C-alpha positions in Angstrom: 0.0 0.0 0.0 1.4 3.4 -1.0 1.6 5.9 1.9 2.1 9.7 1.9 3.2 10.6 5.4 5.4 13.7 5.9 8.8 13.6 7.5 7.4 15.5 10.5 4.7 12.8 10.9 7.3 10.0 10.7 9.3 11.6 13.4 6.7 10.2 15.8 7.8 6.5 16.3 4.2 5.3 16.6 3.3 6.8 13.3 6.5 5.5 11.7 5.7 2.0 12.9 2.1 2.3 11.6 3.4 3.5 8.2 5.6 0.5 7.9 2.7 -1.8 8.7 0.4 -0.1 6.2 3.0 -0.4 3.4 2.8 -4.2 3.8 -0.9 -4.5 2.9 -1.4 -5.5 -0.7 -5.3 -5.2 -0.7 -5.6 -9.0 -1.4 -8.7 -9.4 0.8 -7.7 -12.8 2.2 -8.4 -11.3 5.7 -12.1 -10.8 4.9 -12.8 -14.6 4.8 -11.7 -15.1 8.4 -12.8 -11.8 10.0 -15.8 -12.5 12.3 -17.3 -9.0 11.9 -17.1 -9.1 8.1 -18.5 -12.6 8.0 -21.3 -11.5 10.3 -22.1 -8.0 8.9 -20.9 -8.2 5.3 -19.6 -4.6 5.4 -16.2 -3.9 3.9 -15.5 -1.3 6.5 -16.0 -4.0 9.2 -13.2 -6.1 7.7 -9.5 -5.7 8.4 -8.9 -4.3 4.9 -11.6 -1.7 5.4 -10.3 -0.7 8.8 -6.8 -0.4 7.4 -8.1 2.1 4.9 -9.9 4.1 7.6 -6.8 4.1 9.8 -4.5 5.1 7.0 -6.7 8.0 6.0 -7.0 9.2 9.6 -3.3 9.0 10.4 -2.0 10.2 7.0 -4.1 13.3 7.2 -3.3 13.9 10.8 -6.9 14.4 11.8 -8.9 13.5 14.9 -11.0 10.3 14.8 -14.6 10.8 13.7 -17.7 8.8 14.4 -17.4 6.6 11.3 -13.8 5.5 12.2 -14.8 4.9 15.8 -17.8 2.9 14.9 -15.8 0.4 12.7 -12.7 0.3 15.0 -15.0 -0.4 18.0 -16.5 -3.3 16.1 -13.1 -4.9 15.7 -12.7 -7.8 18.2 -8.9 -7.8 18.0 -9.3 -11.6 17.5 -6.3 -11.4 15.1 -7.6 -14.1 12.8 -6.6 -11.7 10.0 -3.0 -11.8 11.2 -3.0 -15.6 10.9 -4.5 -15.4 7.4 -2.5 -12.5 6.0 0.1 -13.7 3.4 1.9 -10.4 3.5 2.6 -10.4 7.3 0.6 -7.2 8.0 0.9 -6.5 11.8 -2.7 -5.6 12.2 -2.5 -5.9 16.0 -0.1 -3.0 16.5 -1.8 -1.0 13.9 -5.2 -1.2 15.5 -3.6 -0.6 19.0 -2.2 2.7 17.6 -5.6 3.6 16.1 -7.3 3.0 19.4 -4.8 5.2 21.3 -5.4 7.9 18.7 -9.1 7.6 19.1 -8.8 7.9 22.8 -6.8 11.1 22.5 -8.7 12.8 19.8 -12.4 11.7 19.9 -15.0 12.7 22.5 -17.4 9.8 22.9 -21.1 10.3 23.8 -21.6 10.6 27.6 -23.1 7.2 28.3 -20.4 5.5 26.2 -17.7 7.3 28.2 -19.4 6.4 31.4 -19.6 2.6 30.6 -16.0 2.5 29.5 -14.9 4.4 32.6 -16.8 2.0 34.8 -15.2 -1.0 33.1 -11.7 0.4 33.4 -12.3 1.2 37.1 -13.8 -2.2 38.1 -12.7 -5.1 35.9 -8.9 -4.9 36.5 -9.4 -5.0 40.3 -10.5 -8.3 41.8 -12.0 -7.0 44.9 -14.0 -4.3 43.0 -15.0 -6.9 40.4 -16.2 -9.3 43.1 -18.3 -6.6 44.7 -19.8 -5.6 41.3 -20.9 -9.2 40.7 -22.5 -9.3 44.1 -24.4 -6.1 43.4 -25.6 -7.3 40.0 -28.5 -9.1 41.7 -29.9 -5.6 42.5 -29.9 -4.6 38.9 -31.0 -7.8 37.3 -34.8 -7.1 37.5 -34.2 -4.0 35.4 -32.3 -5.8 32.6 -35.3 -5.9 30.3 -35.7 -2.1 30.5 -32.0 -1.5 30.0 -32.0 -3.8 26.9 -34.3 -1.5 25.0 -32.2 1.6 25.4 -29.1 1.7 23.1 -27.2 3.9 25.5 -28.0 1.6 28.5 -27.7 -1.7 26.6 -24.1 -2.4 27.9 -25.5 -2.5 31.4 -28.0 -5.1 30.4 -25.1 -7.1 28.8 -23.2 -6.9 32.1 -26.1 -8.2 34.0 -26.6 -11.1 31.6 -23.0 -12.1 31.9 -22.7 -11.7 35.7 -22.8 -15.1 37.4 -25.5 -15.5 40.0 -23.0 -17.1 42.4 -19.3 -16.5 42.8 -16.9 -18.8 44.6 -15.0 -17.5 47.7 -11.5 -16.1 47.2 -8.9 -18.8 47.0 -5.9 -19.0 49.3 -3.9 -19.8 46.1 -4.4 -16.3 45.0 -2.5 -14.9 48.0 1.2 -14.1 47.6 3.2 -17.3 48.5 5.7 -19.8 47.4 4.4 -23.3 46.8 7.2 -25.9 47.1 7.8 -28.6 44.5 6.9 -32.1 45.6 9.8 -34.5 45.3 12.8 -33.7 43.2 12.7 -30.0 42.0 12.7 -29.6 38.3 11.9 -25.9 37.9 10.8 -22.6 39.4 8.0 -20.4 37.9 5.9 -17.4 38.8 2.2 -17.4 38.0 0.0 -14.5 37.1 -2.9 -14.2 39.5 -5.0 -12.1 37.1 -7.9 -9.8 37.8 -11.2 -11.3 36.6 -10.2 -14.9 36.7 -9.6 -15.2 40.5 -13.0 -13.7 41.1 -14.9 -15.8 38.5 -13.0 -19.2 38.7 -10.2 -19.4 41.3 -10.1 -23.1 40.7 -8.1 -22.5 37.5 -4.9 -21.3 39.2 -5.5 -23.6 42.1 -5.4 -26.6 39.6 -2.4 -25.1 37.9 -0.4 -24.7 41.1 -1.3 -28.2 42.4 -0.4 -29.8 39.1 2.9 -28.1 38.7 4.0 -28.7 42.3 3.1 -32.4 41.9 5.3 -32.4 38.8 8.2 -31.0 40.7 7.9 -27.3 39.8 8.1 -24.7 42.5 5.4 -22.0 41.9 5.6 -18.5 43.2 2.6 -16.2 43.5 4.5 -12.8 43.7 3.4 -9.9 45.9 2.4 -6.7 44.1 1.1 -8.0 40.8 -1.5 -6.0 39.0 -3.8 -6.5 36.1 -1.8 -7.3 32.9 -3.2 -4.1 31.3 -4.9 -5.9 28.5 -8.4 -4.6 29.1 -7.4 -0.9 29.2 -4.9 -1.5 26.4 -7.7 -2.5 24.0 -9.7 0.6 25.1 -6.8 2.8 23.9 -5.9 3.9 27.4 -2.3 3.6 26.7 -0.8 5.2 29.8 -2.9 3.1 32.1 -1.9 0.0 30.3 1.8 0.9 30.3 1.6 1.6 34.1 0.2 -1.9 34.7 2.9 -3.4 32.4 5.7 -1.5 34.3 4.3 -2.6 37.7 4.3 -6.3 36.6 7.7 -6.0 35.0 9.1 -4.7 38.3 7.5 -7.5 40.3 8.6 -10.3 38.1 12.1 -8.8 37.6 12.4 -8.8 41.4 11.4 -12.4 41.6 13.7 -13.3 38.8 16.7 -11.7 40.6 15.7 -13.3 43.9 15.6 -17.0 42.9 15.5 -17.3 39.1 12.5 -18.1 37.0 12.1 -20.7 34.2 8.9 -19.1 33.1 6.0 -16.8 34.0 2.9 -19.0 33.8 -0.2 -17.4 32.4 -3.6 -19.3 32.6 -5.6 -16.7 30.7 -4.6 -16.5 27.1 -5.8 -13.0 26.6 -3.4 -11.9 29.3 -0.7 -14.0 27.8 -0.9 -12.2 24.4 -0.5 -8.8 26.1 2.3 -9.9 28.5 4.2 -11.4 25.6 3.9 -8.0 24.0 5.4 -6.0 26.9 8.7 -5.8 25.2 7.0 -4.0 22.3 4.8 -1.9 24.4 7.7 -0.6 26.5 10.3 -0.5 23.7 10.5 3.3 23.8 11.0 3.5 27.6 14.7 3.4 28.3 14.2 2.4 31.9 12.0 -0.6 31.0 12.7 -1.7 27.4 15.3 -4.3 28.2 13.5 -5.6 31.4 10.2 -5.8 29.6 11.7 -7.7 26.7 13.2 -10.2 29.2 9.8 -10.6 30.9 8.0 -11.1 27.6 10.5 -13.9 26.7 9.7 -15.7 29.9 5.9 -15.5 29.5 4.4 -18.9 28.8 0.9 -20.2 28.5 0.4 -23.0 31.0 -0.1 -25.5 28.2 3.0 -24.2 26.4 5.1 -24.8 29.6 3.5 -28.2 30.4 4.3 -29.4 26.8 8.0 -28.9 27.7 7.8 -31.2 30.7 7.1 -34.4 28.6 4.2 -35.7 30.7 3.5 -39.5 30.6 0.6 -40.7 28.5 -2.5 -41.8 30.4 -5.1 -44.5 29.7 -8.2 -43.4 27.8 -11.0 -42.0 30.0 -13.9 -42.2 27.6 -14.5 -38.5 28.0 -15.2 -36.5 24.9 -13.8 -33.0 25.0 -14.6 -30.2 22.5 -11.5 -28.0 22.5 -12.3 -24.3 21.9 -9.1 -22.5 20.9 -9.4 -18.9 22.2 -8.4 -16.3 19.6 -5.7 -15.0 21.9 -4.3 -18.5 22.0 -4.3 -19.5 18.3 -4.0 -16.1 16.7 -2.4 -14.0 19.3 0.2 -16.5 20.6 0.1 -19.0 17.8 -0.3 -21.9 20.2 -2.5 -24.4 18.4 -1.4 -28.0 19.0 0.0 -28.1 22.5 -3.3 -27.9 24.4 -4.9 -30.7 22.2 -1.8 -32.9 22.3 -1.7 -32.6 26.1 -5.4 -33.5 26.4 -5.0 -36.5 24.1 -2.0 -37.7 26.0 -3.9 -37.4 29.2 -6.5 -39.8 27.9 -9.2 -37.5 26.6 -11.0 -37.9 23.3 -10.5 -34.4 21.8 -12.7 -33.0 19.0 -12.3 -29.9 17.0 -15.5 -27.9 16.4 -16.0 -26.5 12.9 -15.0 -22.9 12.2 -12.6 -23.0 15.1 -10.8 -19.9 13.7 -13.9 -17.7 14.4 -14.2 -15.8 17.6 -16.8 -16.7 20.2 -17.6 -13.0 20.7 -16.1 -12.5 24.2 -13.0 -10.5 23.3 -12.4 -8.7 26.6 -15.3 -6.2 27.0 -16.6 -6.7 23.5 -19.6 -8.8 24.7 -20.6 -5.8 26.8 -19.9 -3.0 24.4 -21.0 -4.8 21.2 -23.5 -7.2 22.6 -25.5 -7.8 19.4 -22.6 -8.9 17.3 -21.2 -10.8 20.2 -24.5 -12.7 20.6 -24.5 -13.7 16.9 -20.9 -15.0 17.2 -21.7 -16.9 20.4 -24.7 -18.6 18.8 -22.6 -19.7 15.9 -19.8 -20.9 18.1 -22.1 -22.8 20.4 -23.8 -24.5 17.5 -20.5 -25.7 16.2 -19.3 -26.9 19.6 -22.6 -28.8 20.3 -22.3 -30.5 17.0 -19.3 -32.5 18.3 -21.5 -33.9 21.0 -19.0 -33.5 23.8 -19.2 -34.3 27.5 -17.2 -31.2 28.3 -15.8 -28.1 26.6 -12.2 -27.1 27.3 -10.5 -23.8 26.6 -7.6 -21.7 27.9 -9.3 -18.3 28.5 -11.7 -17.2 31.2 -13.4 -14.7 28.9 -14.4 -17.5 26.5 -15.5 -19.6 29.4 -17.9 -17.0 30.6 -19.2 -16.2 27.1 -19.8 -19.8 26.0 -21.4 -20.9 29.3 -24.3 -18.5 28.8 -25.2 -20.3 25.5 -25.0 -24.0 26.4 -25.7 -26.5 29.2 -22.5 -28.4 28.4 -20.0 -27.7 31.2 -16.9 -25.7 30.2 -13.6 -25.9 32.1 -10.1 -24.7 31.6 -7.7 -27.1 29.9 -5.5 -27.2 32.9 -8.3 -28.4 35.1 -8.7 -31.5 33.0 -5.0 -32.0 33.0 -4.8 -31.7 36.8 -7.5 -34.3 37.1 -5.7 -36.7 34.7 -2.5 -36.4 36.6 -3.7 -37.1 40.1 -5.8 -34.1 41.0 -9.5 -33.7 41.9 -12.3 -34.0 39.5 -13.2 -30.5 38.3 -16.1 -29.1 40.3 -18.3 -28.6 37.2 -17.9 -32.3 36.3 -18.7 -33.9 39.6 -22.3 -34.5 38.8 -21.7 -36.1 35.5 -21.6 -39.9 35.2 -18.1 -39.7 33.6 -16.7 -38.4 36.9 
């Protein structure tokens, strides 16, 4: 793609990077076939190629974002299926990140839209606040029908629909601590506690810690961790996201220097995609660039790390598992085979749903802010999953778990919870009432 940025514009390193990304696009349109919003809406401006044109025009002319640009960028899930598909290597992820930051700085959203986004940014990254918000959702639930009929208030209706009616108590495994390896020590790792996940399903990290320690790996839950920054990063709140990244880099660097780390284990693939990008996000910060790159190199999805431990094969269990590959796992981190291979080796019968490349519609806060498109994608995803006739659904991202569970009665668990069970742990709570357990 030909670009016409001025030397003054290219002096901005963010613009210079976007210009290089834009120049790689050859208008081939392969991305339209795998873009969930284009497949759903059929609008060229809701495809990666269309959004690239909008971003190019906005940045090249040095103008503030307008309502049209914001509408179509907001509809992007950041699923990154287009990055996997693109034959030219267009780095759409960093291009849309820059566009969102530009929107945040130059566009004044309608009041209710600003309010919803501010609430999400002030609540979701903080486990205690998030837990309180879920408890309070019971007060607002009777008004969900009224909220659903108002476009400005619809995100609140979506929040209420997604909020679980019961939340588990906080787990002791979320508290800062060092969990010793059982038997001969074969490694030392830190684990990301996260923000939404410990409130919604603390059993995920609990299963991870129990499994790893049984396998001889010491697991450290560091003190001072914050949200990975993913949620606000995708809102274009660049400084808030970078502050979270710096805080975590400091915490993990301290742990690295204290006792060494083989990896930083992440059990939410959405967080993993962002943490693996810390080196890029902080590349212009001389105080953090090197440290952040080191932390990014240590970040591993739990299945990525377990695959390196060469676990023994287990006898077949007769349990059919539909594996849902989260977008942040398959497109963001390019981890496609490890989770399925681990499950198969652990004795599970693993099935791949059709259209596995398409997003389930969760995408951070997308199912709140773009609930109609999200609902259409969820319906399509659930239909494909149920067609495999599984006993259980496995995935590696809490957002996908919460999204899909609102559309099907089939229990859904994290991949690591099945692996923990297979290698000596307890039956996952959601499976205890099934005959297979």
